[in-house]
PDB file of N, CA, C and O in Angstrom:
ATOM      1  N   UNK A   1      19.610  11.260  10.406  1.00  0.00           N
ATOM      2  CA  UNK A   1      18.902  11.290   9.126  1.00  0.00           C
ATOM      3  C   UNK A   1      17.407  11.130   9.355  1.00  0.00           C
ATOM      4  O   UNK A   1      16.984  10.224  10.073  1.00  0.00           O
ATOM      5  N   UNK A   2      16.608  11.994   8.758  1.00  0.00           N
ATOM      6  CA  UNK A   2      15.156  11.931   8.899  1.00  0.00           C
ATOM      7  C   UNK A   2      14.600  11.066   7.779  1.00  0.00           C
ATOM      8  O   UNK A   2      14.904  11.272   6.604  1.00  0.00           O
ATOM      9  N   UNK A   3      13.780  10.096   8.163  1.00  0.00           N
ATOM     10  CA  UNK A   3      13.162   9.217   7.172  1.00  0.00           C
ATOM     11  C   UNK A   3      11.908   9.865   6.613  1.00  0.00           C
ATOM     12  O   UNK A   3      11.242  10.641   7.298  1.00  0.00           O
ATOM     13  N   UNK A   4      11.594   9.549   5.382  1.00  0.00           N
ATOM     14  CA  UNK A   4      10.392  10.060   4.749  1.00  0.00           C
ATOM     15  C   UNK A   4       9.171   9.403   5.383  1.00  0.00           C
ATOM     16  O   UNK A   4       9.122   8.176   5.475  1.00  0.00           O
ATOM     17  N   UNK A   5       8.184  10.183   5.821  1.00  0.00           N
ATOM     18  CA  UNK A   5       7.005   9.592   6.458  1.00  0.00           C
ATOM     19  C   UNK A   5       6.042   8.921   5.470  1.00  0.00           C
ATOM     20  O   UNK A   5       5.100   8.240   5.874  1.00  0.00           O
ATOM     21  N   UNK A   6       6.293   9.123   4.174  1.00  0.00           N
ATOM     22  CA  UNK A   6       5.459   8.497   3.146  1.00  0.00           C
ATOM     23  C   UNK A   6       6.351   7.661   2.235  1.00  0.00           C
ATOM     24  O   UNK A   6       7.341   8.152   1.693  1.00  0.00           O
ATOM     25  N   UNK A   7       5.989   6.402   2.075  1.00  0.00           N
ATOM     26  CA  UNK A   7       6.690   5.531   1.136  1.00  0.00           C
ATOM     27  C   UNK A   7       5.821   5.423  -0.102  1.00  0.00           C
ATOM     28  O   UNK A   7       4.652   5.050  -0.011  1.00  0.00           O
ATOM     29  N   UNK A   8       6.387   5.748  -1.267  1.00  0.00           N
ATOM     30  CA  UNK A   8       5.684   5.537  -2.536  1.00  0.00           C
ATOM     31  C   UNK A   8       6.251   4.280  -3.168  1.00  0.00           C
ATOM     32  O   UNK A   8       7.466   4.110  -3.271  1.00  0.00           O
ATOM     33  N   UNK A   9       5.351   3.404  -3.589  1.00  0.00           N
ATOM     34  CA  UNK A   9       5.772   2.116  -4.113  1.00  0.00           C
ATOM     35  C   UNK A   9       4.969   1.809  -5.365  1.00  0.00           C
ATOM     36  O   UNK A   9       3.741   1.726  -5.317  1.00  0.00           O
ATOM     37  N   UNK A  10       5.660   1.643  -6.484  1.00  0.00           N
ATOM     38  CA  UNK A  10       5.017   1.392  -7.778  1.00  0.00           C
ATOM     39  C   UNK A  10       5.057  -0.098  -8.083  1.00  0.00           C
ATOM     40  O   UNK A  10       6.128  -0.704  -8.115  1.00  0.00           O
ATOM     41  N   UNK A  11       3.890  -0.685  -8.305  1.00  0.00           N
ATOM     42  CA  UNK A  11       3.805  -2.119  -8.585  1.00  0.00           C
ATOM     43  C   UNK A  11       3.417  -2.412 -10.036  1.00  0.00           C
ATOM     44  O   UNK A  11       3.021  -3.532 -10.360  1.00  0.00           O
ATOM     45  N   UNK A  12       3.530  -1.412 -10.901  1.00  0.00           N
ATOM     46  CA  UNK A  12       3.258  -1.642 -12.323  1.00  0.00           C
ATOM     47  C   UNK A  12       4.136  -2.778 -12.843  1.00  0.00           C
ATOM     48  O   UNK A  12       5.310  -2.872 -12.487  1.00  0.00           O
ATOM     49  N   UNK A  13       3.572  -3.628 -13.673  1.00  0.00           N
ATOM     50  CA  UNK A  13       4.332  -4.702 -14.292  1.00  0.00           C
ATOM     51  C   UNK A  13       4.432  -5.960 -13.445  1.00  0.00           C
ATOM     52  O   UNK A  13       4.935  -6.982 -13.913  1.00  0.00           O
ATOM     53  N   UNK A  14       3.966  -5.899 -12.217  1.00  0.00           N
ATOM     54  CA  UNK A  14       4.000  -7.095 -11.366  1.00  0.00           C
ATOM     55  C   UNK A  14       2.708  -7.888 -11.530  1.00  0.00           C
ATOM     56  O   UNK A  14       1.654  -7.338 -11.849  1.00  0.00           O
ATOM     57  N   UNK A  15       2.818  -9.187 -11.302  1.00  0.00           N
ATOM     58  CA  UNK A  15       1.606 -10.001 -11.221  1.00  0.00           C
ATOM     59  C   UNK A  15       0.943  -9.697  -9.888  1.00  0.00           C
ATOM     60  O   UNK A  15       1.579  -9.166  -8.977  1.00  0.00           O
ATOM     61  N   UNK A  16      -0.321 -10.029  -9.777  1.00  0.00           N
ATOM     62  CA  UNK A  16      -1.083  -9.712  -8.568  1.00  0.00           C
ATOM     63  C   UNK A  16      -0.414 -10.270  -7.318  1.00  0.00           C
ATOM     64  O   UNK A  16      -0.254  -9.553  -6.331  1.00  0.00           O
ATOM     65  N   UNK A  17      -0.025 -11.535  -7.349  1.00  0.00           N
ATOM     66  CA  UNK A  17       0.580 -12.170  -6.175  1.00  0.00           C
ATOM     67  C   UNK A  17       1.918 -11.509  -5.822  1.00  0.00           C
ATOM     68  O   UNK A  17       2.230 -11.320  -4.646  1.00  0.00           O
ATOM     69  N   UNK A  18       2.695 -11.164  -6.834  1.00  0.00           N
ATOM     70  CA  UNK A  18       3.973 -10.487  -6.603  1.00  0.00           C
ATOM     71  C   UNK A  18       3.757  -9.126  -5.954  1.00  0.00           C
ATOM     72  O   UNK A  18       4.466  -8.744  -5.024  1.00  0.00           O
ATOM     73  N   UNK A  19       2.762  -8.402  -6.463  1.00  0.00           N
ATOM     74  CA  UNK A  19       2.487  -7.059  -5.945  1.00  0.00           C
ATOM     75  C   UNK A  19       2.060  -7.113  -4.483  1.00  0.00           C
ATOM     76  O   UNK A  19       2.542  -6.327  -3.668  1.00  0.00           O
ATOM     77  N   UNK A  20       1.165  -8.028  -4.146  1.00  0.00           N
ATOM     78  CA  UNK A  20       0.703  -8.142  -2.759  1.00  0.00           C
ATOM     79  C   UNK A  20       1.866  -8.519  -1.849  1.00  0.00           C
ATOM     80  O   UNK A  20       2.004  -7.961  -0.760  1.00  0.00           O
ATOM     81  N   UNK A  21       2.698  -9.455  -2.279  1.00  0.00           N
ATOM     82  CA  UNK A  21       3.861  -9.858  -1.476  1.00  0.00           C
ATOM     83  C   UNK A  21       4.842  -8.697  -1.306  1.00  0.00           C
ATOM     84  O   UNK A  21       5.402  -8.516  -0.225  1.00  0.00           O
ATOM     85  N   UNK A  22       5.052  -7.918  -2.353  1.00  0.00           N
ATOM     86  CA  UNK A  22       5.966  -6.781  -2.288  1.00  0.00           C
ATOM     87  C   UNK A  22       5.427  -5.703  -1.343  1.00  0.00           C
ATOM     88  O   UNK A  22       6.188  -5.110  -0.578  1.00  0.00           O
ATOM     89  N   UNK A  23       4.132  -5.455  -1.396  1.00  0.00           N
ATOM     90  CA  UNK A  23       3.529  -4.470  -0.495  1.00  0.00           C
ATOM     91  C   UNK A  23       3.618  -4.973   0.947  1.00  0.00           C
ATOM     92  O   UNK A  23       3.908  -4.198   1.858  1.00  0.00           O
ATOM     93  N   UNK A  24       3.372  -6.255   1.152  1.00  0.00           N
ATOM     94  CA  UNK A  24       3.480  -6.837   2.496  1.00  0.00           C
ATOM     95  C   UNK A  24       4.887  -6.630   3.056  1.00  0.00           C
ATOM     96  O   UNK A  24       5.054  -6.303   4.231  1.00  0.00           O
ATOM     97  N   UNK A  25       5.883  -6.821   2.216  1.00  0.00           N
ATOM     98  CA  UNK A  25       7.271  -6.630   2.641  1.00  0.00           C
ATOM     99  C   UNK A  25       7.526  -5.171   3.037  1.00  0.00           C
ATOM    100  O   UNK A  25       8.193  -4.900   4.036  1.00  0.00           O
ATOM    101  N   UNK A  26       6.983  -4.229   2.239  1.00  0.00           N
ATOM    102  CA  UNK A  26       7.131  -2.804   2.565  1.00  0.00           C
ATOM    103  C   UNK A  26       6.478  -2.481   3.905  1.00  0.00           C
ATOM    104  O   UNK A  26       7.033  -1.731   4.709  1.00  0.00           O
ATOM    105  N   UNK A  27       5.298  -3.052   4.139  1.00  0.00           N
ATOM    106  CA  UNK A  27       4.597  -2.820   5.408  1.00  0.00           C
ATOM    107  C   UNK A  27       5.441  -3.349   6.565  1.00  0.00           C
ATOM    108  O   UNK A  27       5.612  -2.667   7.575  1.00  0.00           O
ATOM    109  N   UNK A  28       5.960  -4.549   6.418  1.00  0.00           N
ATOM    110  CA  UNK A  28       6.763  -5.154   7.482  1.00  0.00           C
ATOM    111  C   UNK A  28       8.033  -4.364   7.760  1.00  0.00           C
ATOM    112  O   UNK A  28       8.457  -4.261   8.911  1.00  0.00           O
ATOM    113  N   UNK A  29       8.644  -3.802   6.719  1.00  0.00           N
ATOM    114  CA  UNK A  29       9.904  -3.078   6.866  1.00  0.00           C
ATOM    115  C   UNK A  29       9.730  -1.621   7.269  1.00  0.00           C
ATOM    116  O   UNK A  29      10.704  -0.953   7.614  1.00  0.00           O
ATOM    117  N   UNK A  30       8.500  -1.124   7.228  1.00  0.00           N
ATOM    118  CA  UNK A  30       8.259   0.294   7.520  1.00  0.00           C
ATOM    119  C   UNK A  30       8.632   0.613   8.968  1.00  0.00           C
ATOM    120  O   UNK A  30       8.209  -0.068   9.903  1.00  0.00           O
ATOM    121  N   UNK A  31       9.428   1.659   9.124  1.00  0.00           N
ATOM    122  CA  UNK A  31       9.821   2.110  10.451  1.00  0.00           C
ATOM    123  C   UNK A  31       8.686   2.900  11.084  1.00  0.00           C
ATOM    124  O   UNK A  31       7.710   3.243  10.417  1.00  0.00           O
ATOM    125  N   UNK A  32       8.818   3.183  12.357  1.00  0.00           N
ATOM    126  CA  UNK A  32       7.751   3.874  13.084  1.00  0.00           C
ATOM    127  C   UNK A  32       7.512   5.294  12.581  1.00  0.00           C
ATOM    128  O   UNK A  32       6.445   5.859  12.822  1.00  0.00           O
ATOM    129  N   UNK A  33       8.485   5.881  11.886  1.00  0.00           N
ATOM    130  CA  UNK A  33       8.318   7.233  11.361  1.00  0.00           C
ATOM    131  C   UNK A  33       7.393   7.269  10.132  1.00  0.00           C
ATOM    132  O   UNK A  33       6.895   8.333   9.765  1.00  0.00           O
ATOM    133  N   UNK A  34       7.170   6.141   9.516  1.00  0.00           N
ATOM    134  CA  UNK A  34       6.325   6.068   8.316  1.00  0.00           C
ATOM    135  C   UNK A  34       4.860   6.028   8.730  1.00  0.00           C
ATOM    136  O   UNK A  34       4.462   5.208   9.557  1.00  0.00           O
ATOM    137  N   UNK A  35       4.063   6.917   8.149  1.00  0.00           N
ATOM    138  CA  UNK A  35       2.640   6.881   8.463  1.00  0.00           C
ATOM    139  C   UNK A  35       1.788   6.444   7.276  1.00  0.00           C
ATOM    140  O   UNK A  35       0.615   6.114   7.447  1.00  0.00           O
ATOM    141  N   UNK A  36       2.365   6.438   6.074  1.00  0.00           N
ATOM    142  CA  UNK A  36       1.552   6.086   4.908  1.00  0.00           C
ATOM    143  C   UNK A  36       2.414   5.381   3.861  1.00  0.00           C
ATOM    144  O   UNK A  36       3.552   5.774   3.605  1.00  0.00           O
ATOM    145  N   UNK A  37       1.845   4.330   3.262  1.00  0.00           N
ATOM    146  CA  UNK A  37       2.463   3.694   2.104  1.00  0.00           C
ATOM    147  C   UNK A  37       1.521   3.923   0.927  1.00  0.00           C
ATOM    148  O   UNK A  37       0.379   3.462   0.930  1.00  0.00           O
ATOM    149  N   UNK A  38       2.012   4.634  -0.067  1.00  0.00           N
ATOM    150  CA  UNK A  38       1.225   4.947  -1.263  1.00  0.00           C
ATOM    151  C   UNK A  38       1.586   3.915  -2.334  1.00  0.00           C
ATOM    152  O   UNK A  38       2.709   3.893  -2.838  1.00  0.00           O
ATOM    153  N   UNK A  39       0.624   3.068  -2.670  1.00  0.00           N
ATOM    154  CA  UNK A  39       0.833   2.014  -3.657  1.00  0.00           C
ATOM    155  C   UNK A  39       0.276   2.493  -4.994  1.00  0.00           C
ATOM    156  O   UNK A  39      -0.914   2.783  -5.117  1.00  0.00           O
ATOM    157  N   UNK A  40       1.148   2.572  -5.988  1.00  0.00           N
ATOM    158  CA  UNK A  40       0.753   3.010  -7.323  1.00  0.00           C
ATOM    159  C   UNK A  40       0.583   1.759  -8.176  1.00  0.00           C
ATOM    160  O   UNK A  40       1.559   1.092  -8.521  1.00  0.00           O
ATOM    161  N   UNK A  41      -0.665   1.449  -8.512  1.00  0.00           N
ATOM    162  CA  UNK A  41      -0.950   0.216  -9.241  1.00  0.00           C
ATOM    163  C   UNK A  41      -1.590   0.456 -10.597  1.00  0.00           C
ATOM    164  O   UNK A  41      -1.724  -0.478 -11.389  1.00  0.00           O
ATOM    165  N   UNK A  42      -1.984   1.672 -10.875  1.00  0.00           N
ATOM    166  CA  UNK A  42      -2.671   1.962 -12.129  1.00  0.00           C
ATOM    167  C   UNK A  42      -4.142   1.606 -12.030  1.00  0.00           C
ATOM    168  O   UNK A  42      -4.572   0.955 -11.078  1.00  0.00           O
ATOM    169  N   UNK A  43      -4.909   2.037 -13.020  1.00  0.00           N
ATOM    170  CA  UNK A  43      -6.338   1.731 -12.965  1.00  0.00           C
ATOM    171  C   UNK A  43      -6.867   1.050 -14.211  1.00  0.00           C
ATOM    172  O   UNK A  43      -7.996   0.558 -14.197  1.00  0.00           O
ATOM    173  N   UNK A  44      -6.108   1.001 -15.275  1.00  0.00           N
ATOM    174  CA  UNK A  44      -6.560   0.231 -16.434  1.00  0.00           C
ATOM    175  C   UNK A  44      -6.275  -1.247 -16.198  1.00  0.00           C
ATOM    176  O   UNK A  44      -7.202  -2.041 -16.035  1.00  0.00           O
ATOM    177  N   UNK A  45      -5.016  -1.612 -16.178  1.00  0.00           N
ATOM    178  CA  UNK A  45      -4.645  -2.992 -15.914  1.00  0.00           C
ATOM    179  C   UNK A  45      -4.409  -3.268 -14.449  1.00  0.00           C
ATOM    180  O   UNK A  45      -4.104  -4.401 -14.078  1.00  0.00           O
ATOM    181  N   UNK A  46      -4.542  -2.255 -13.603  1.00  0.00           N
ATOM    182  CA  UNK A  46      -4.222  -2.393 -12.186  1.00  0.00           C
ATOM    183  C   UNK A  46      -5.387  -2.723 -11.283  1.00  0.00           C
ATOM    184  O   UNK A  46      -5.222  -2.761 -10.064  1.00  0.00           O
ATOM    185  N   UNK A  47      -6.558  -2.964 -11.841  1.00  0.00           N
ATOM    186  CA  UNK A  47      -7.721  -3.177 -10.976  1.00  0.00           C
ATOM    187  C   UNK A  47      -7.633  -4.486 -10.201  1.00  0.00           C
ATOM    188  O   UNK A  47      -8.115  -4.556  -9.070  1.00  0.00           O
ATOM    189  N   UNK A  48      -7.039  -5.509 -10.772  1.00  0.00           N
ATOM    190  CA  UNK A  48      -6.886  -6.771 -10.033  1.00  0.00           C
ATOM    191  C   UNK A  48      -5.937  -6.573  -8.858  1.00  0.00           C
ATOM    192  O   UNK A  48      -6.182  -7.071  -7.760  1.00  0.00           O
ATOM    193  N   UNK A  49      -4.858  -5.845  -9.097  1.00  0.00           N
ATOM    194  CA  UNK A  49      -3.910  -5.566  -8.016  1.00  0.00           C
ATOM    195  C   UNK A  49      -4.580  -4.697  -6.959  1.00  0.00           C
ATOM    196  O   UNK A  49      -4.455  -4.963  -5.764  1.00  0.00           O
ATOM    197  N   UNK A  50      -5.285  -3.667  -7.393  1.00  0.00           N
ATOM    198  CA  UNK A  50      -5.990  -2.786  -6.439  1.00  0.00           C
ATOM    199  C   UNK A  50      -6.936  -3.597  -5.558  1.00  0.00           C
ATOM    200  O   UNK A  50      -6.931  -3.446  -4.336  1.00  0.00           O
ATOM    201  N   UNK A  51      -7.736  -4.444  -6.164  1.00  0.00           N
ATOM    202  CA  UNK A  51      -8.693  -5.266  -5.413  1.00  0.00           C
ATOM    203  C   UNK A  51      -7.981  -6.202  -4.447  1.00  0.00           C
ATOM    204  O   UNK A  51      -8.409  -6.354  -3.302  1.00  0.00           O
ATOM    205  N   UNK A  52      -6.902  -6.830  -4.896  1.00  0.00           N
ATOM    206  CA  UNK A  52      -6.160  -7.766  -4.047  1.00  0.00           C
ATOM    207  C   UNK A  52      -5.533  -7.044  -2.861  1.00  0.00           C
ATOM    208  O   UNK A  52      -5.555  -7.556  -1.742  1.00  0.00           O
ATOM    209  N   UNK A  53      -4.978  -5.865  -3.095  1.00  0.00           N
ATOM    210  CA  UNK A  53      -4.361  -5.097  -2.012  1.00  0.00           C
ATOM    211  C   UNK A  53      -5.417  -4.678  -0.995  1.00  0.00           C
ATOM    212  O   UNK A  53      -5.203  -4.792   0.212  1.00  0.00           O
ATOM    213  N   UNK A  54      -6.536  -4.201  -1.476  1.00  0.00           N
ATOM    214  CA  UNK A  54      -7.598  -3.770  -0.562  1.00  0.00           C
ATOM    215  C   UNK A  54      -8.155  -4.950   0.217  1.00  0.00           C
ATOM    216  O   UNK A  54      -8.494  -4.816   1.393  1.00  0.00           O
ATOM    217  N   UNK A  55      -8.251  -6.097  -0.426  1.00  0.00           N
ATOM    218  CA  UNK A  55      -8.733  -7.302   0.258  1.00  0.00           C
ATOM    219  C   UNK A  55      -7.712  -7.768   1.306  1.00  0.00           C
ATOM    220  O   UNK A  55      -8.083  -8.100   2.431  1.00  0.00           O
ATOM    221  N   UNK A  56      -6.457  -7.792   0.942  1.00  0.00           N
ATOM    222  CA  UNK A  56      -5.398  -8.308   1.818  1.00  0.00           C
ATOM    223  C   UNK A  56      -5.166  -7.438   3.054  1.00  0.00           C
ATOM    224  O   UNK A  56      -4.893  -7.963   4.134  1.00  0.00           O
ATOM    225  N   UNK A  57      -5.271  -6.120   2.910  1.00  0.00           N
ATOM    226  CA  UNK A  57      -4.874  -5.230   3.991  1.00  0.00           C
ATOM    227  C   UNK A  57      -6.038  -4.546   4.704  1.00  0.00           C
ATOM    228  O   UNK A  57      -5.811  -3.703   5.572  1.00  0.00           O
ATOM    229  N   UNK A  58      -7.258  -4.881   4.363  1.00  0.00           N
ATOM    230  CA  UNK A  58      -8.397  -4.270   5.042  1.00  0.00           C
ATOM    231  C   UNK A  58      -8.923  -5.203   6.138  1.00  0.00           C
ATOM    232  O   UNK A  58      -8.474  -6.340   6.275  1.00  0.00           O
ATOM    233  N   UNK A  59      -9.858  -4.708   6.893  1.00  0.00           N
ATOM    234  CA  UNK A  59     -10.561  -5.491   7.917  1.00  0.00           C
ATOM    235  C   UNK A  59      -9.640  -6.012   9.008  1.00  0.00           C
ATOM    236  O   UNK A  59      -9.910  -7.063   9.591  1.00  0.00           O
ATOM    237  N   UNK A  60      -8.557  -5.298   9.297  1.00  0.00           N
ATOM    238  CA  UNK A  60      -7.682  -5.674  10.392  1.00  0.00           C
ATOM    239  C   UNK A  60      -6.819  -6.897  10.155  1.00  0.00           C
ATOM    240  O   UNK A  60      -6.275  -7.461  11.104  1.00  0.00           O
ATOM    241  N   UNK A  61      -6.683  -7.316   8.914  1.00  0.00           N
ATOM    242  CA  UNK A  61      -5.883  -8.510   8.613  1.00  0.00           C
ATOM    243  C   UNK A  61      -4.397  -8.285   8.844  1.00  0.00           C
ATOM    244  O   UNK A  61      -3.672  -9.211   9.209  1.00  0.00           O
ATOM    245  N   UNK A  62      -3.952  -7.072   8.634  1.00  0.00           N
ATOM    246  CA  UNK A  62      -2.554  -6.715   8.875  1.00  0.00           C
ATOM    247  C   UNK A  62      -2.549  -5.695  10.011  1.00  0.00           C
ATOM    248  O   UNK A  62      -2.998  -4.565   9.818  1.00  0.00           O
ATOM    249  N   UNK A  63      -2.051  -6.068  11.191  1.00  0.00           N
ATOM    250  CA  UNK A  63      -2.116  -5.175  12.355  1.00  0.00           C
ATOM    251  C   UNK A  63      -1.467  -3.809  12.158  1.00  0.00           C
ATOM    252  O   UNK A  63      -1.907  -2.839  12.773  1.00  0.00           O
ATOM    253  N   UNK A  64      -0.437  -3.701  11.322  1.00  0.00           N
ATOM    254  CA  UNK A  64       0.229  -2.415  11.129  1.00  0.00           C
ATOM    255  C   UNK A  64      -0.595  -1.444  10.287  1.00  0.00           C
ATOM    256  O   UNK A  64      -0.363  -0.236  10.343  1.00  0.00           O
ATOM    257  N   UNK A  65      -1.550  -1.949   9.510  1.00  0.00           N
ATOM    258  CA  UNK A  65      -2.360  -1.089   8.643  1.00  0.00           C
ATOM    259  C   UNK A  65      -3.642  -0.709   9.386  1.00  0.00           C
ATOM    260  O   UNK A  65      -4.493  -1.553   9.665  1.00  0.00           O
ATOM    261  N   UNK A  66      -3.754   0.576   9.697  1.00  0.00           N
ATOM    262  CA  UNK A  66      -4.915   1.068  10.448  1.00  0.00           C
ATOM    263  C   UNK A  66      -6.144   1.211   9.558  1.00  0.00           C
ATOM    264  O   UNK A  66      -7.264   0.910   9.971  1.00  0.00           O
ATOM    265  N   UNK A  67      -5.917   1.674   8.331  1.00  0.00           N
ATOM    266  CA  UNK A  67      -7.019   1.838   7.382  1.00  0.00           C
ATOM    267  C   UNK A  67      -6.463   1.998   5.982  1.00  0.00           C
ATOM    268  O   UNK A  67      -5.266   2.212   5.790  1.00  0.00           O
ATOM    269  N   UNK A  68      -7.355   1.890   5.005  1.00  0.00           N
ATOM    270  CA  UNK A  68      -6.995   2.050   3.593  1.00  0.00           C
ATOM    271  C   UNK A  68      -7.830   3.192   3.031  1.00  0.00           C
ATOM    272  O   UNK A  68      -9.025   3.292   3.309  1.00  0.00           O
ATOM    273  N   UNK A  69      -7.195   4.051   2.240  1.00  0.00           N
ATOM    274  CA  UNK A  69      -7.917   5.146   1.595  1.00  0.00           C
ATOM    275  C   UNK A  69      -7.564   5.178   0.112  1.00  0.00           C
ATOM    276  O   UNK A  69      -6.509   4.704  -0.308  1.00  0.00           O
ATOM    277  N   UNK A  70      -8.472   5.745  -0.662  1.00  0.00           N
ATOM    278  CA  UNK A  70      -8.210   5.965  -2.080  1.00  0.00           C
ATOM    279  C   UNK A  70      -7.159   7.046  -2.201  1.00  0.00           C
ATOM    280  O   UNK A  70      -7.115   7.974  -1.393  1.00  0.00           O
ATOM    281  N   UNK A  71      -6.322   6.928  -3.199  1.00  0.00           N
ATOM    282  CA  UNK A  71      -5.314   7.947  -3.441  1.00  0.00           C
ATOM    283  C   UNK A  71      -5.897   9.120  -4.204  1.00  0.00           C
ATOM    284  O   UNK A  71      -7.116   9.270  -4.296  1.00  0.00           O
ATOM    285  N   UNK A  72      -5.031   9.944  -4.747  1.00  0.00           N
ATOM    286  CA  UNK A  72      -5.440  11.124  -5.499  1.00  0.00           C
ATOM    287  C   UNK A  72      -6.205  10.750  -6.775  1.00  0.00           C
ATOM    288  O   UNK A  72      -6.963  11.558  -7.312  1.00  0.00           O
ATOM    289  N   UNK A  73      -5.996   9.518  -7.253  1.00  0.00           N
ATOM    290  CA  UNK A  73      -6.753   9.033  -8.401  1.00  0.00           C
ATOM    291  C   UNK A  73      -7.006   7.538  -8.230  1.00  0.00           C
ATOM    292  O   UNK A  73      -6.548   6.938  -7.258  1.00  0.00           O
ATOM    293  N   UNK A  74      -7.728   6.939  -9.165  1.00  0.00           N
ATOM    294  CA  UNK A  74      -8.108   5.531  -9.059  1.00  0.00           C
ATOM    295  C   UNK A  74      -6.926   4.580  -9.103  1.00  0.00           C
ATOM    296  O   UNK A  74      -7.053   3.427  -8.692  1.00  0.00           O
ATOM    297  N   UNK A  75      -5.800   5.027  -9.584  1.00  0.00           N
ATOM    298  CA  UNK A  75      -4.625   4.179  -9.729  1.00  0.00           C
ATOM    299  C   UNK A  75      -3.741   4.120  -8.500  1.00  0.00           C
ATOM    300  O   UNK A  75      -2.643   3.564  -8.546  1.00  0.00           O
ATOM    301  N   UNK A  76      -4.221   4.698  -7.383  1.00  0.00           N
ATOM    302  CA  UNK A  76      -3.427   4.740  -6.149  1.00  0.00           C
ATOM    303  C   UNK A  76      -4.272   4.266  -4.968  1.00  0.00           C
ATOM    304  O   UNK A  76      -5.431   4.651  -4.817  1.00  0.00           O
ATOM    305  N   UNK A  77      -3.670   3.432  -4.144  1.00  0.00           N
ATOM    306  CA  UNK A  77      -4.264   3.033  -2.873  1.00  0.00           C
ATOM    307  C   UNK A  77      -3.261   3.379  -1.787  1.00  0.00           C
ATOM    308  O   UNK A  77      -2.067   3.108  -1.922  1.00  0.00           O
ATOM    309  N   UNK A  78      -3.752   3.979  -0.709  1.00  0.00           N
ATOM    310  CA  UNK A  78      -2.861   4.374   0.379  1.00  0.00           C
ATOM    311  C   UNK A  78      -3.164   3.549   1.627  1.00  0.00           C
ATOM    312  O   UNK A  78      -4.311   3.445   2.063  1.00  0.00           O
ATOM    313  N   UNK A  79      -2.118   2.971   2.182  1.00  0.00           N
ATOM    314  CA  UNK A  79      -2.232   2.210   3.427  1.00  0.00           C
ATOM    315  C   UNK A  79      -1.772   3.126   4.557  1.00  0.00           C
ATOM    316  O   UNK A  79      -0.618   3.555   4.581  1.00  0.00           O
ATOM    317  N   UNK A  80      -2.664   3.423   5.483  1.00  0.00           N
ATOM    318  CA  UNK A  80      -2.342   4.308   6.595  1.00  0.00           C
ATOM    319  C   UNK A  80      -1.863   3.452   7.760  1.00  0.00           C
ATOM    320  O   UNK A  80      -2.602   2.610   8.270  1.00  0.00           O
ATOM    321  N   UNK A  81      -0.619   3.676   8.177  1.00  0.00           N
ATOM    322  CA  UNK A  81      -0.028   2.885   9.250  1.00  0.00           C
ATOM    323  C   UNK A  81      -0.219   3.528  10.614  1.00  0.00           C
ATOM    324  O   UNK A  81      -0.266   2.839  11.633  1.00  0.00           O
ATOM    325  N   UNK A  82      -0.328   4.839  10.628  1.00  0.00           N
ATOM    326  CA  UNK A  82      -0.602   5.548  11.879  1.00  0.00           C
ATOM    327  C   UNK A  82      -1.218   6.890  11.540  1.00  0.00           C
ATOM    328  O   UNK A  82      -1.041   7.403  10.435  1.00  0.00           O
ATOM    329  N   UNK A  83      -1.935   7.453  12.484  1.00  0.00           N
ATOM    330  CA  UNK A  83      -2.537   8.758  12.266  1.00  0.00           C
ATOM    331  C   UNK A  83      -1.517   9.841  12.587  1.00  0.00           C
ATOM    332  O   UNK A  83      -0.651   9.656  13.442  1.00  0.00           O
ATOM    333  N   UNK A  84      -1.623  10.959  11.904  1.00  0.00           N
ATOM    334  CA  UNK A  84      -0.724  12.075  12.171  1.00  0.00           C
ATOM    335  C   UNK A  84      -1.131  12.828  13.412  1.00  0.00           C
ATOM    336  O   UNK A  84      -0.478  13.803  13.785  1.00  0.00           O
TER     337      UNK A  84
END
């Protein structure tokens, strides 16, 4: 079975701390075939979550996350786990 190289994860409705913990769990569970985790947090009420995720996973704090990029819109943050 081939695993999807992109994990999409929606954190709408979660509190900031819950969302960060849930994303951390996804990062930890990601297999080597996964190169990107797309976190859908929204941009109206999702700015606190967006900021917390970018703060938590940037600057080398999480070794599995190589870099963070903006998604297709402001409501998405993508965690790059490996380069293609």
